[in-house]
Each structure stands twice: as structure tokens, then as C-alpha cells.
Kinemage of the C-alpha trace (Angstrom):
@kinemage 1
@onewidth
@group {chain A} dominant
@subgroup {mainchain}
@vectorlist {calphas} color= white
{ca met a 1} P 170.218 -49.951 -14.809
{ca glu a 2} L 168.161 -52.747 -16.263
{ca thr a 3} L 169.626 -54.860 -19.064
{ca lys a 4} L 167.730 -57.210 -21.310
{ca asn a 5} L 169.217 -59.693 -23.763
{ca ile a 6} L 166.836 -60.345 -26.581
{ca ser a 7} L 167.192 -63.013 -29.235
{ca his a 8} L 164.299 -62.660 -31.637
{ca ser a 9} L 162.987 -59.374 -30.310
{ca pro a 10} L 159.790 -60.391 -28.541
{ca glu a 11} L 157.565 -57.477 -27.714
{ca thr a 12} L 158.625 -55.833 -24.475
{ca ser a 13} L 157.342 -52.769 -22.675
{ca ala a 14} L 159.915 -50.803 -24.676
{ca ser a 15} L 158.727 -52.083 -28.052
{ca lys a 16} L 155.636 -52.196 -30.214
{ca ser a 17} L 154.793 -53.755 -33.545
{ca phe a 18} L 155.616 -51.572 -36.562
{ca gly a 19} L 154.488 -53.856 -39.376
{ca ile a 20} L 155.184 -57.081 -41.254
{ca thr a 21} L 157.727 -57.474 -44.072
{ca leu a 22} L 156.931 -59.158 -47.391
{ca asp a 23} L 158.743 -62.219 -45.974
{ca asn a 24} L 156.268 -62.244 -43.071
{ca glu a 25} L 158.770 -61.044 -40.452
{ca glu a 26} L 157.455 -58.760 -37.741
{ca val a 27} L 159.252 -55.447 -37.386
{ca leu a 28} L 159.300 -53.800 -33.967
{ca ser a 29} L 159.703 -50.184 -32.904
{ca phe a 30} L 161.769 -49.406 -29.802
{ca lys a 31} L 161.710 -46.226 -27.751
{ca leu a 32} L 164.534 -44.739 -25.699
{ca ser a 33} L 163.988 -41.645 -23.566
{ca asn a 34} L 166.183 -39.657 -21.186
{ca lys a 35} L 165.435 -37.530 -18.146
{ca asn a 36} L 165.334 -34.321 -20.204
{ca gly a 37} L 162.388 -35.579 -22.251
{ca met a 38} L 164.349 -36.415 -25.402
{ca ile a 39} L 162.885 -39.461 -27.191
{ca val a 40} L 164.263 -41.575 -30.036
{ca gln a 41} L 162.309 -44.291 -31.809
{ca ile a 42} L 164.144 -46.940 -33.798
{ca ile a 43} L 162.856 -49.940 -35.755
{ca asn a 44} L 164.801 -53.147 -36.355
{ca tyr a 45} L 164.159 -52.908 -40.098
{ca gly a 46} L 167.435 -51.341 -41.216
{ca ala a 47} L 168.178 -50.370 -37.583
{ca thr a 48} L 166.334 -47.226 -38.698
{ca val a 49} L 165.667 -44.081 -36.651
{ca thr a 50} L 162.031 -43.149 -37.332
{ca ser a 51} L 161.615 -40.285 -34.860
{ca leu a 52} L 163.917 -38.077 -32.786
{ca gln a 53} L 162.090 -35.669 -30.502
{ca ile a 54} L 164.109 -32.883 -28.894
{ca pro a 55} L 162.855 -30.607 -26.091
{ca thr a 56} L 163.144 -26.947 -27.070
{ca ser a 57} L 163.680 -23.919 -24.844
{ca gly a 58} L 160.032 -23.040 -25.556
{ca gly a 59} L 158.935 -26.209 -23.794
{ca asn a 60} L 157.856 -28.080 -26.918
{ca leu a 61} L 159.110 -31.329 -28.398
{ca val a 62} L 160.246 -31.058 -32.019
{ca asp a 63} L 160.756 -34.148 -34.194
{ca val a 64} L 163.976 -33.391 -36.075
{ca val a 65} L 164.229 -36.376 -38.482
{ca leu a 66} L 162.264 -37.352 -41.568
{ca gly a 67} L 160.485 -40.680 -41.589
{ca phe a 68} L 157.290 -42.651 -42.090
{ca asp a 69} L 154.491 -43.776 -39.775
{ca asn a 70} L 154.460 -47.369 -41.032
{ca leu a 71} L 156.647 -50.097 -42.461
{ca glu a 72} L 154.760 -50.183 -45.761
{ca ser a 73} L 156.009 -46.676 -46.598
{ca tyr a 74} L 159.625 -47.578 -45.749
{ca leu a 75} L 159.357 -50.601 -48.070
{ca ala a 76} L 157.697 -48.517 -50.793
{ca ser a 77} L 160.301 -45.740 -50.482
{ca tyr a 78} L 162.868 -47.946 -52.220
{ca asn a 79} L 160.688 -47.798 -55.349
{ca leu a 80} L 160.657 -43.982 -55.488
{ca pro a 81} L 162.539 -42.368 -58.420
{ca ser a 82} L 165.336 -41.763 -55.901
{ca ala a 83} L 165.242 -43.869 -52.719
{ca pro a 84} L 165.698 -41.591 -49.680
{ca tyr a 85} L 167.088 -44.151 -47.165
{ca phe a 86} L 165.357 -42.223 -44.327
{ca gly a 87} L 167.149 -42.870 -41.025
{ca thr a 88} L 168.671 -46.163 -42.150
{ca thr a 89} L 171.947 -47.880 -41.416
{ca val a 90} L 173.867 -48.002 -44.674
{ca gly a 91} L 176.206 -50.901 -45.533
{ca arg a 92} L 178.182 -52.833 -46.466
{ca tyr a 93} L 179.568 -49.851 -48.295
{ca ala a 94} L 178.089 -46.358 -47.931
{ca gly a 95} L 178.326 -44.125 -50.974
{ca arg a 96} L 179.258 -45.150 -54.486
{ca ile a 97} L 181.739 -47.718 -55.771
{ca asp a 98} L 182.738 -47.037 -59.366
{ca lys a 99} L 180.988 -49.505 -61.683
{ca gly a 100} L 180.499 -51.694 -58.591
{ca ala a 101} L 183.970 -53.165 -59.089
{ca phe a 102} L 187.081 -53.399 -56.933
{ca thr a 103} L 190.133 -55.615 -56.477
{ca leu a 104} L 191.128 -57.092 -53.129
{ca asn a 105} L 194.133 -59.379 -52.603
{ca asn a 106} L 194.572 -59.545 -56.405
{ca lys a 107} L 191.026 -60.864 -56.817
{ca ser a 108} L 188.345 -58.923 -58.682
{ca phe a 109} L 184.869 -58.477 -57.245
{ca gln a 110} L 181.813 -57.306 -59.179
{ca leu a 111} L 179.030 -56.002 -56.949
{ca asn a 112} L 175.412 -55.553 -57.912
{ca thr a 113} L 174.942 -52.120 -59.482
{ca asn a 114} L 171.925 -50.065 -58.446
{ca asn a 115} L 172.843 -46.441 -59.280
{ca asn a 116} L 173.258 -46.019 -63.017
{ca glu a 117} L 176.209 -48.372 -63.544
{ca asn a 118} L 177.575 -47.985 -60.010
{ca ala a 119} L 176.994 -49.661 -56.630
{ca leu a 120} L 175.404 -47.308 -54.096
{ca his a 121} L 174.817 -47.773 -50.352
{ca gly a 122} L 175.472 -51.514 -50.362
{ca gly a 123} L 173.635 -52.545 -53.531
{ca asn a 124} L 170.142 -53.845 -54.208
{ca ile a 125} L 169.496 -55.151 -50.699
{ca gly a 126} L 171.743 -53.131 -48.435
{ca phe a 127} L 171.697 -53.134 -44.643
{ca gly a 128} L 168.836 -50.613 -44.590
{ca lys a 129} L 166.544 -53.254 -46.125
{ca lys a 130} L 167.395 -56.049 -43.699
{ca val a 131} L 165.676 -57.032 -40.444
{ca trp a 132} L 168.252 -56.788 -37.647
{ca asn a 133} L 168.179 -58.701 -34.362
{ca val a 134} L 167.931 -56.773 -31.121
{ca thr a 135} L 170.632 -58.268 -28.899
{ca asn a 136} L 170.685 -55.877 -25.949
{ca leu a 137} L 168.436 -53.250 -24.409
{ca thr a 138} L 169.251 -51.142 -21.347
{ca ser a 139} L 167.087 -48.713 -19.400
{ca gly a 140} L 167.752 -46.128 -16.700
{ca asp a 141} L 170.390 -43.442 -17.238
{ca asn a 142} L 171.824 -43.353 -20.775
{ca pro a 143} L 169.486 -46.043 -22.159
{ca ser a 144} L 170.757 -48.008 -25.154
{ca ile a 145} L 169.788 -50.595 -27.733
{ca thr a 146} L 172.073 -52.894 -29.712
{ca phe a 147} L 171.120 -54.198 -33.149
{ca ser a 148} L 173.051 -57.063 -34.742
{ca leu a 149} L 173.197 -58.321 -38.306
{ca leu a 150} L 174.857 -61.292 -39.968
{ca ser a 151} L 175.580 -60.570 -43.636
{ca pro a 152} L 176.518 -63.844 -45.368
{ca asp a 153} L 179.568 -64.410 -47.565
{ca leu a 154} L 178.952 -62.930 -51.047
{ca asp a 155} L 175.926 -60.938 -49.832
{ca glu a 156} L 175.536 -58.475 -52.743
{ca asn a 157} L 178.827 -60.134 -53.915
{ca phe a 158} L 180.930 -58.729 -51.039
{ca pro a 159} L 183.459 -61.256 -49.691
{ca gly a 160} L 183.264 -62.676 -46.164
{ca thr a 161} L 180.508 -63.312 -43.646
{ca leu a 162} L 180.224 -59.996 -41.831
{ca his a 163} L 178.908 -59.664 -38.286
{ca val a 164} L 177.809 -56.121 -37.382
{ca asp a 165} L 176.755 -54.673 -34.026
{ca leu a 166} L 175.309 -51.174 -33.812
{ca thr a 167} L 174.566 -49.658 -30.405
{ca tyr a 168} L 172.448 -46.523 -30.122
{ca thr a 169} L 172.784 -44.748 -26.762
{ca leu a 170} L 170.633 -41.804 -25.708
{ca thr a 171} L 172.735 -39.895 -23.178
{ca glu a 172} L 171.652 -37.540 -20.432
{ca lys a 173} L 173.517 -34.796 -22.347
{ca asn a 174} L 170.938 -35.047 -25.173
{ca glu a 175} L 173.289 -36.959 -27.439
{ca leu a 176} L 172.365 -39.776 -29.789
{ca glu a 177} L 175.526 -41.866 -29.870
{ca leu a 178} L 176.125 -44.544 -32.515
{ca glu a 179} L 178.827 -47.165 -32.035
{ca tyr a 180} L 179.493 -49.682 -34.795
{ca lys a 181} L 181.602 -52.832 -34.599
{ca ala a 182} L 182.109 -55.411 -37.337
{ca thr a 183} L 184.175 -58.532 -37.992
{ca ser a 184} L 184.515 -60.650 -41.132
{ca thr a 185} L 185.458 -64.254 -41.899
{ca lys a 186} L 187.454 -63.046 -44.944
{ca asp a 187} L 189.209 -59.825 -45.927
{ca thr a 188} L 186.496 -57.468 -47.167
{ca val a 189} L 185.692 -53.791 -47.679
{ca ile a 190} L 183.388 -51.890 -45.370
{ca asn a 191} L 181.977 -48.399 -44.889
{ca leu a 192} L 178.993 -47.983 -42.562
{ca thr a 193} L 177.020 -44.793 -42.009
{ca his a 194} L 173.774 -43.390 -40.647
{ca his a 195} L 171.319 -41.783 -43.059
{ca ser a 196} L 168.938 -39.619 -41.031
{ca tyr a 197} L 167.666 -36.460 -42.708
{ca phe a 198} L 167.735 -33.766 -40.031
{ca asn a 199} L 165.558 -30.678 -39.837
{ca leu a 200} L 165.778 -28.670 -36.617
{ca asp a 201} L 162.718 -26.598 -37.598
{ca gly a 202} L 160.708 -29.846 -37.593
{ca his a 203} L 160.485 -32.729 -40.051
{ca asp a 204} L 157.656 -31.070 -41.997
{ca ala a 205} L 159.600 -27.839 -42.713
{ca thr a 206} L 162.416 -26.849 -45.080
{ca val a 207} L 166.096 -26.790 -44.098
{ca leu a 208} L 166.857 -23.754 -46.253
{ca asn a 209} L 166.365 -21.327 -43.333
{ca gln a 210} L 168.884 -23.180 -41.155
{ca glu a 211} L 172.608 -22.457 -41.040
{ca met a 212} L 175.426 -24.948 -40.858
{ca ile a 213} L 179.139 -25.163 -40.167
{ca ile a 214} L 181.435 -27.878 -41.546
{ca glu a 215} L 185.011 -27.975 -40.275
{ca ser a 216} L 186.554 -28.865 -43.620
{ca asp a 217} L 188.799 -27.087 -46.103
{ca lys a 218} L 188.346 -29.535 -48.988
{ca ile a 219} L 185.834 -31.844 -50.636
{ca leu a 220} L 186.323 -34.860 -52.865
{ca glu a 221} L 186.300 -33.932 -56.534
{ca thr a 222} L 183.775 -36.059 -58.413
{ca asn a 223} L 182.962 -36.751 -62.058
{ca ala a 224} L 179.577 -36.438 -63.746
{ca gly a 225} L 178.510 -39.773 -62.241
{ca asn a 226} L 179.339 -38.513 -58.721
{ca ile a 227} L 182.338 -40.868 -58.499
{ca pro a 228} L 185.492 -39.492 -56.831
{ca thr a 229} L 188.267 -38.720 -59.321
{ca gly a 230} L 190.917 -39.140 -56.621
{ca lys a 231} L 191.555 -35.395 -56.471
{ca phe a 232} L 190.427 -32.827 -53.904
{ca thr a 233} L 188.778 -29.435 -54.351
{ca ala a 234} L 189.961 -26.661 -52.010
{ca leu a 235} L 187.059 -24.772 -50.431
{ca ser a 236} L 188.577 -21.287 -50.132
{ca asn a 237} L 186.251 -18.897 -52.037
{ca his a 238} L 184.002 -21.882 -52.825
{ca asp a 239} L 180.200 -21.914 -52.403
{ca phe a 240} L 180.585 -24.966 -50.160
{ca asp a 241} L 183.029 -23.383 -47.713
{ca phe a 242} L 181.032 -23.771 -44.496
{ca arg a 243} L 183.854 -23.023 -42.059
{ca ser a 244} L 181.809 -19.988 -41.043
{ca pro a 245} L 178.006 -20.326 -40.753
{ca lys a 246} L 176.043 -20.275 -43.992
{ca lys a 247} L 172.526 -21.278 -44.939
{ca cys a 248} L 171.950 -24.835 -46.095
{ca pro a 249} L 172.158 -25.003 -49.903
{ca ala a 250} L 169.169 -26.184 -51.922
{ca ser a 251} L 171.315 -28.828 -53.597
{ca ile a 252} L 174.425 -30.579 -52.299
{ca asp a 253} L 175.738 -34.159 -52.516
{ca his a 254} L 179.419 -33.935 -51.532
{ca ser a 255} L 181.980 -35.595 -49.278
{ca phe a 256} L 183.814 -33.171 -46.986
{ca val a 257} L 187.281 -34.227 -45.854
{ca leu a 258} L 187.767 -34.172 -42.083
{ca glu a 259} L 190.988 -34.037 -40.158
{ca ala a 260} L 190.378 -37.069 -37.951
{ca thr a 261} L 189.603 -35.676 -34.526
{ca asn a 262} L 186.899 -36.177 -31.981
{ca asn a 263} L 186.048 -32.486 -32.020
{ca val a 264} L 182.868 -31.084 -33.538
{ca val a 265} L 183.043 -31.696 -37.293
{ca ala a 266} L 179.722 -30.116 -38.276
{ca gln a 267} L 176.854 -28.108 -36.776
{ca leu a 268} L 173.315 -27.232 -37.771
{ca phe a 269} L 171.421 -24.252 -36.301
{ca ser a 270} L 167.706 -23.406 -36.099
{ca ser a 271} L 166.899 -19.840 -35.008
{ca lys a 272} L 163.194 -20.760 -35.100
{ca asn a 273} L 163.569 -23.383 -32.346
{ca asn a 274} L 166.727 -21.938 -30.748
{ca leu a 275} L 168.279 -25.355 -31.352
{ca gln a 276} L 171.671 -26.555 -32.500
{ca met a 277} L 172.983 -29.977 -33.448
{ca ser a 278} L 176.689 -30.790 -33.232
{ca val a 279} L 178.178 -33.795 -35.037
{ca phe a 280} L 181.214 -35.631 -33.640
{ca thr a 281} L 182.913 -38.528 -35.424
{ca asp a 282} L 186.147 -40.469 -35.773
{ca gln a 283} L 185.584 -40.920 -39.520
{ca pro a 284} L 187.631 -39.240 -42.291
{ca ser a 285} L 184.657 -37.609 -44.015
{ca val a 286} L 181.110 -36.391 -43.671
{ca his a 287} L 178.936 -36.657 -46.746
{ca ile a 288} L 176.401 -33.827 -46.876
{ca tyr a 289} L 173.188 -34.328 -48.801
{ca val a 290} L 170.072 -32.148 -48.897
{ca gly a 291} L 166.932 -33.980 -49.995
{ca gly a 292} L 164.039 -36.090 -48.807
{ca asn a 293} L 161.782 -35.822 -51.839
{ca cys a 294} L 158.908 -38.319 -51.882
{ca phe a 295} L 157.683 -36.970 -55.269
{ca asp a 296} L 154.058 -36.654 -54.043
{ca ile a 297} L 153.936 -40.471 -54.185
{ca leu a 298} L 154.341 -41.191 -50.470
{ca lys a 299} L 153.330 -39.126 -47.467
{ca gly a 300} L 155.801 -38.647 -44.640
{ca lys a 301} L 154.850 -39.247 -41.016
{ca glu a 302} L 152.030 -37.081 -39.648
{ca asn a 303} L 150.896 -36.630 -43.274
{ca ala a 304} L 153.926 -34.454 -44.148
{ca asn a 305} L 154.740 -33.681 -47.760
{ca tyr a 306} L 158.484 -34.221 -48.108
{ca his a 307} L 160.260 -32.318 -50.879
{ca ser a 308} L 163.780 -31.799 -52.235
{ca ser a 309} L 164.885 -29.597 -49.313
{ca ser a 310} L 163.045 -31.313 -46.445
{ca gly a 311} L 166.154 -32.521 -44.651
{ca ile a 312} L 169.930 -32.622 -44.523
{ca cys a 313} L 172.101 -35.714 -44.017
{ca phe a 314} L 175.410 -35.730 -42.169
{ca glu a 315} L 176.727 -39.129 -43.268
{ca thr a 316} L 179.903 -39.706 -41.263
{ca gln a 317} L 181.949 -42.319 -43.120
{ca asn a 318} L 185.025 -43.229 -45.121
{ca phe a 319} L 185.406 -41.809 -48.629
{ca pro a 320} L 183.138 -43.206 -51.342
{ca asp a 321} L 185.005 -45.490 -53.780
{ca ala a 322} L 187.967 -45.801 -51.384
{ca pro a 323} L 188.615 -49.431 -52.458
{ca asn a 324} L 189.663 -48.045 -55.867
{ca his a 325} L 192.005 -45.282 -54.635
{ca asp a 326} L 195.223 -46.259 -52.879
{ca his a 327} L 195.712 -42.794 -51.363
{ca phe a 328} L 192.224 -42.731 -49.782
{ca pro a 329} L 191.844 -43.937 -46.168
{ca asn a 330} L 191.892 -47.705 -45.736
{ca ser a 331} L 188.531 -49.393 -46.366
{ca val a 332} L 189.710 -52.985 -45.980
{ca leu a 333} L 188.604 -54.979 -42.951
{ca lys a 334} L 190.969 -57.904 -42.564
{ca lys a 335} L 189.850 -61.284 -41.284
{ca gly a 336} L 190.329 -61.357 -37.523
{ca glu a 337} L 190.377 -57.577 -37.138
{ca thr a 338} L 187.530 -55.342 -35.895
{ca tyr a 339} L 185.995 -52.375 -37.714
{ca gln a 340} L 184.926 -49.683 -35.263
{ca gln a 341} L 183.180 -46.384 -35.839
{ca lys a 342} L 181.670 -43.840 -33.479
{ca thr a 343} L 179.433 -40.894 -34.295
{ca ile a 344} L 177.499 -38.579 -31.973
{ca tyr a 345} L 174.665 -36.164 -32.766
{ca lys a 346} L 174.329 -33.725 -29.847
{ca phe a 347} L 171.374 -31.358 -29.356
{ca glu a 348} L 171.474 -28.137 -27.313
{ca asn a 349} L 169.752 -24.802 -27.036
{ca ile a 350} L 171.675 -22.047 -28.815
{ca asn a 351} L 173.351 -19.977 -26.112
């Protein structure tokens, strides 16, 4: 195995230029591939997955995530009527925080609000809009890449300087494994997630013909502003009971409660490509969202027209608004402690 330590991400054989930010920073695209022919491409803008090509039993490669061909479209996507966050790393806090406010150690914090009157996905300039450093790159079996980010104290008004490492590993079992670690100089709140929109029929198709399973018997109840009320909705006889396979719904934006295990928490199935994706996580919830609409303003990669059912997100994370609910899982990262999170997306032929 070959290991490279990279400070400011010079171009290597594994990377190519993907564009220049408005601040004149070069963004690079990195490629990992395994012996089975699976290929993932990731840019250091937002530590974003731009392409995930899976070999099918028919001998083809199918790109199963939505994305853009160039940096300009990723930048422009944040100006769409609803920003899609294609493939990005979401932080400091994934999901919504009610009115962008929370109290920590008897001190009140007011975050920037960017979703009606609430804070969503880290605020105005969340982790998906930042250029990350590439700090490690390995080749050979199970190749990996580590992205690192330093988020300063009071970034988007969150307390503490936060140091985040995210390692993507492409295993020989056709898994894309994400391992997050973070430390803070002050007590803070944190909730990181990955925001790829998956489509096992191909990124230019619809997900409505695919079936899914979610191993959950309850979702978070939310109010009209999509903020958790603190209560739970049982899924027996509910449209969103996916404990047995059902087709992806045309509209869903809900957090499913998981019993913390490292078993499969969700699956997606494509009969067209004889392909299944299994999601493993150590997080207490998976937020399911069907979308991808670019409103005929931007074209997706390969000139695709993305619409409101182009892809489905499996955002493995803590509960939205957990800092404001004592009975929700802990969202506080204490100074000197380490936040860790692991999620795996595994791809296989349907037996």
C-alpha cells in the first residue's frame, strides 16, 4: 500500500483540477478505484462525492449519485430555490435547529438562519461550501482519502474551534465507508452527515421505480416548519412504514429513529440494474429525503435534467434540533473529547 501525506493538495496522479472558487482557490477531484471496477470521485470542495460508479451484473458501470460536471454548478446550486447539497459533507449541524437558537452551559447561542427562520445544515456557509485539505491518500487494496477542515471559533456562531477529519475508504467488498472524527477547543454541538442523492437506476433516472427498506418503527414528529416537536410517530399502518420493501415515495423529508446497531439500517433496490445498496451506521437516525430538483436552471452531469424525484438521500446522523430536546440523543461535543461517526454504503448484485 502506498500512502501520501498531502498538505495543500498538489496535483498528483490521483487528482485533477475541478475548478477555481470565487476566492481563487483551486479545487481538485480525486479518484479511488477497487479491483472490482468500482470508482468514486470526490472533490475537496465540501469533501463532496461527485460520482460513484458501480459495476452491474450486466457488465456495465452505473453512476448512482447525482452531481455536476464542474465547480461552477456546485457553487451556483446554493442559489437554487432549494439548495440540493449534492454529495456534500454537512456540518457543523445537519438538519434544522429551531430558530437557530440553543443553550449550552447556561449560555445562549444564536446561529445564522438560512431556512425560513431556522438554521439548516450548518448555516449560510456550512461545511459543504468550504475547501477542505487533503491530509492523507492511500492506494492499493481498500484505497482511502482523508479530508480535514478547521472551523474557527464562532464559525456561523457555533462555539469552539472544531477540527474535523473525514476518511473515505473504498473497500474490496464494494463499500464506500465514511469515518468522521472531530475535536473542539470549547464545548459545542455537532451533527455531521453525508448528503449524496442515490439512484441505483442511474443518476439521470427517477427513484420512484426503486424499492427501499428502513429498519425503523418510528419517525420524529415535526411541526409545519419541519422542526421536531419532541414526540415520535409510530409507523404501524403508516405510509412511511418501510420495514417491508415498498417503492420510494415521491415526497419524503423525515427522520427515522434507529435502534443503534451496526446492522443494516436501510436498503435500496433496483430491479433494472439488479443492484442493491445497504446502509450501515452507528448513528441514532437516518433522515430520508427524495429530491434533487435543479428547477431547469442548472444541468446535472452528463447534461442530465434533475427533477424532484431524481434521487434519495440516506442522511445518517443525530436527530435534528437535538440541542433543544433533553430526551434526544446527546449532541454536545465536550472540549477534550472526540466525536466519532461511521457510515457505510455497500453495493451488491441482488441475489
